[in-house]
C-alpha positions, 0 to 999 in steps of 0.5 A, a space after each residue: 662281355 655280352 649284355 646277357 652276361 653283364 646282367 647276370 653278373 649284376 644280378 649275382 652281385 645284388 643277390 650276394 649283397 642282400 645275402 651277406 648282411 642276413 647271414 652276418 645278422 643271423 650270426 649275432 643272434 646266437 648259434 641257433 639262429 641258423 638252425 633250420 632243423 625242426 625235430 620230428 615227433 616220435 612216430 610211435 606216438 602218432 596216429 597214421 591213417 592209410 585209406 584204400 579208397 577203392 576198397 573203402 566205400 562206394 559213394 557214387 555207383 555211376 562212376 564204377 564201370 568205365 567200360 574197360 572190364 576193370 570193375 568187379 567187386 567180387 574179384 580182388 584183382 579189379 576195382 571195387 568202386 570206392 571213391 571220394 564220395 564214399 570217403 566223404 560220406 564216411 568221414 564220421 567213421 574215420 
């Protein structure tokens, strides 16, 4: 047995010796002690925001045109200039 494989075997034994008492102790607490699932809320009752930052608000016009011809607010197929500065400016609206 090489030194590396011996160290791995010792690490595995230590890991198992630490794990077994935890699982055994948890079973003494009842059947729900190992239940890690938390039910999700009913999504029909939730408010979900979806924000298209590029289309929302242009807060910093200096970063609009990157020189590649991709910025033109008049065309729907290019960038409109919205940015995080615009989102920050309109947080009251959101």
